[in-house]
N, C-alpha and C positions, 0 to 999 in steps of 0.2 A: 630495289625497294626503297621507298622514300624514308627519310629519317624520322619524319613525323609519325609514321606508323608504329615505331618502336615505343613512343610515348603514349599512345592511345590506351593500352592496357593499364598503365600507371595512372593516367588521368581517370579512367573508370574506377579503379580501386580507391583513389582519393575521394571521388564523388560519393562512392558507396560508403566509405568510412565516415564522411561528413554527414550523410543521411542517418547512419546508425547512431552517431553521436548526438544528432539533433533529437532523434526519437528517444534515446536514453535519458536525455536531459528534461523531457517533458514531465510535469507533475501529474500523478494519477488523479482522476476525478474522485469526488466523494463516493459516488456509486461504486467505482472499482475498489476503493478501499473497504467499504462496507461489505461488499461481496467477498473479498479476500478473507476478512476476519470472520464472516459468517461461515465460510467453508472451514476455517480453522476451528471454529466452535463446534460445527457438526462432527468434525473428526474426533473431538475429545468429549463431547457431551454424552450423557446417558441416552438410552432408548427413548424415542418419542420427541427428539429435538427437531426443530424446523428452522430454516433460514429466517423465517418471519419472527422468530423469537428475539432477533437482534434489532436494536435501534441506536442511532448515533445522535450525539449532541455536541455543539461546539464547546470549546474550553476557553476560559478567559485568559489563560496564560499563552503567550505567543509561541512558546516552545512546544506546546501541545496543540495539534490541529483539531483533534476531536476525541471524544470518549465514546466507545462502543460498548453498550451493555447488552448482554444476551441473557435473558431470563428463561430458564427451563420451566415447563409446567409444574415440575415437582418442587419448585422454589429455589433451586440452585441458580445463582447468578454469576456469570463470568464477565469481567470487565477488561477491556483492552484500551490502553492509552496509545494514541497514534501521533507520531511526529509530523512536522511540516511536509516531509517527502513521502509519507505513508509508511514509515518504518515503525515497528513496535517499540514502545518505551517502557521502562520499568515503572511499576506502580508507585506513586508518591507515598512517602512514609509518614506524612502528616507534618504539623508544625514543629520546628526545632525549638528547644527551650534553652 
């Protein structure tokens, strides 16, 4: 058996690991982020909630990618602040004095 055949499985694993790393490094799209937080809203919202209750808007701060507001028909509003990579951020506490 040739020596090169021993390295083919290793080369395959390296190529697969590179592919997974590339996919993991991709930023989620705005649609994916909104759908993810709309699903989180539906899991916690009262009866009668719909995914269409949620809308997103950009945020002027560079550390916040977007703000997602979900308004339930009963008047309850849920707000999610999303970071540049799609992660949830804590709600800002307002200006410091």
